[in-house]
C-alpha positions in Angstrom: -29.1 -16.7 3.5 -27.0 -13.7 4.3 -25.0 -15.5 7.0 -24.3 -18.4 4.7 -23.0 -16.0 2.0 -20.7 -14.2 4.5 -19.3 -17.6 5.5 -18.6 -18.5 1.8 -17.1 -15.0 1.2 -14.8 -15.3 4.2 -13.6 -18.8 3.1 -13.3 -18.3 -0.6 -12.0 -14.8 -1.2 -8.3 -14.1 -0.7 -7.4 -11.7 2.1 -5.9 -9.1 -0.3 -9.1 -9.1 -2.4 -11.0 -8.3 0.8 -8.6 -5.5 1.6 -9.1 -4.2 -2.0 -12.9 -4.2 -1.5 -12.5 -2.4 1.8 -10.3 0.4 0.2 -12.5 0.8 -2.8 -15.7 1.0 -0.7 -14.2 3.4 1.9 -12.2 5.7 -0.3 -14.5 6.4 -3.2 -13.2 9.9 -3.7 -10.1 8.4 -5.4 -10.6 6.8 -8.8 -9.1 3.3 -8.2 -8.0 0.8 -10.7 -7.0 -2.7 -9.7 -3.9 -3.8 -11.7 -3.2 -7.3 -12.8 0.5 -7.5 -12.6 1.0 -11.0 -14.2 2.4 -9.3 -17.3 4.8 -7.1 -15.4 6.0 -8.5 -12.1 6.4 -6.0 -9.2 3.8 -3.5 -10.3 1.6 -2.6 -7.3 -1.9 -4.0 -6.9 -3.7 -0.7 -7.1 -3.4 2.6 -8.9 -5.4 5.7 -7.8 -5.8 9.2 -9.0 -7.6 12.3 -7.7 -7.3 15.9 -8.8 -4.3 15.0 -10.9 -2.4 13.3 -8.1 -1.5 9.7 -8.8 -0.6 7.0 -6.2 0.3 3.3 -6.4 -0.5 1.0 -3.5 0.7 -2.5 -2.8 -1.9 -4.3 -0.7 -0.7 -6.8 1.9 -2.4 -8.8 4.6 -0.5 -10.6 7.3 -1.0 -12.5 10.6 2.6 -11.9 11.7 4.7 -8.7 11.9 6.5 -9.5 8.7 5.8 -7.8 5.4 6.5 -10.2 2.5 7.5 -8.4 -0.7 8.9 -10.2 -3.7 12.2 -8.8 -5.0 10.3 -7.5 -8.0 7.8 -5.6 -5.8 10.6 -4.2 -3.6 12.5 -3.0 -6.6 9.5 -1.5 -8.4 8.3 0.4 -5.3 11.7 1.7 -4.4 12.7 2.7 -7.9 9.3 4.5 -8.3 10.1 6.4 -5.1 13.6 7.3 -6.3 11.9 8.9 -9.4 9.7 11.0 -7.3 6.6 8.8 -7.5 3.9 8.4 -4.8 3.8 4.7 -3.8 2.9 3.0 -0.6 2.4 -0.4 1.1 -0.9 -0.7 2.8 -0.8 -3.6 5.3 -3.7 -5.0 7.1 -2.9 -7.1 10.2 -5.4 -9.7 11.0 -4.4 -10.2 14.7 -4.8 -6.6 15.9 -7.2 -5.4 13.2 -5.1 -2.5 12.1 -4.2 -0.9 8.8 -0.6 0.4 8.4 0.6 2.6 5.6 4.3 2.6 4.7 5.9 4.9 2.2 8.0 3.0 -0.4 10.9 5.2 0.7 11.3 3.0 3.8 12.4 0.1 1.5 16.0 1.0 1.8 16.0 -1.3 5.0 14.3 -4.5 6.0 10.6 -3.8 6.5 8.3 -5.2 9.3 5.5 -3.9 11.4 8.2 -2.9 13.9 9.3 -0.4 11.3 7.6 2.9 11.9 4.6 3.2 9.6 3.8 6.6 8.3 0.1 6.1 9.2 -2.0 3.7 11.2 -5.7 3.2 11.8 -7.7 0.7 13.8 -10.2 -1.4 11.9 -13.1 -1.1 11.5 -12.6 2.5 10.9 -14.9 5.5 10.7 -15.5 7.5 7.5 -13.4 10.3 9.0 -10.5 7.8 9.5 -10.8 6.6 5.9 -10.9 10.2 4.6 -7.6 10.8 6.6 -6.1 7.8 4.9 -7.0 9.2 1.5 -5.5 12.6 2.4 -2.3 10.8 3.6 -2.0 8.8 0.4 -2.4 11.9 -1.8 -0.9 14.7 0.2 1.6 13.4 2.8 5.1 14.8 2.3 7.3 12.3 0.6 10.7 11.6 2.3 13.6 13.3 0.7 15.1 11.3 -2.2 18.8 10.3 -1.5 21.4 11.7 -3.8 22.5 9.0 -6.3 26.1 8.0 -6.1 28.0 8.5 -9.3 30.5 5.9 -10.6 32.2 8.5 -12.8 35.1 10.6 -11.6 35.4 14.3 -12.2 38.0 15.2 -14.9 
């Protein structure tokens, strides 16, 4: 019976739902909430908090080296970063069985796996590797926020 269930699971559950289950199972130290963003396009898939530190994570699964973000997702993630928020894109590649983590700060330019991720692990990963992912999400230094250009002139 177990084999038949696994086959059904593999065929019926969306890849991003499987990634969500993987994150929730392997990083239980963070209090995770799956967000339904149908009411507010662009809001990331997952919100997490631990010890007063909040993080938003957009989950993506791909077979290619392209990371497909909607304009709403791109705008939300980058705007959140510009306000000093912690937000990341967690990308699972099916071909090479790897997990990439990109800071939303990198969204100022086109994003692909060829872009330098902040963090990468091979899957399946050890508990120590998952603990390092949690540490990265909560404590990695955020890239410096660019100075906003002003449209007003000095008097």
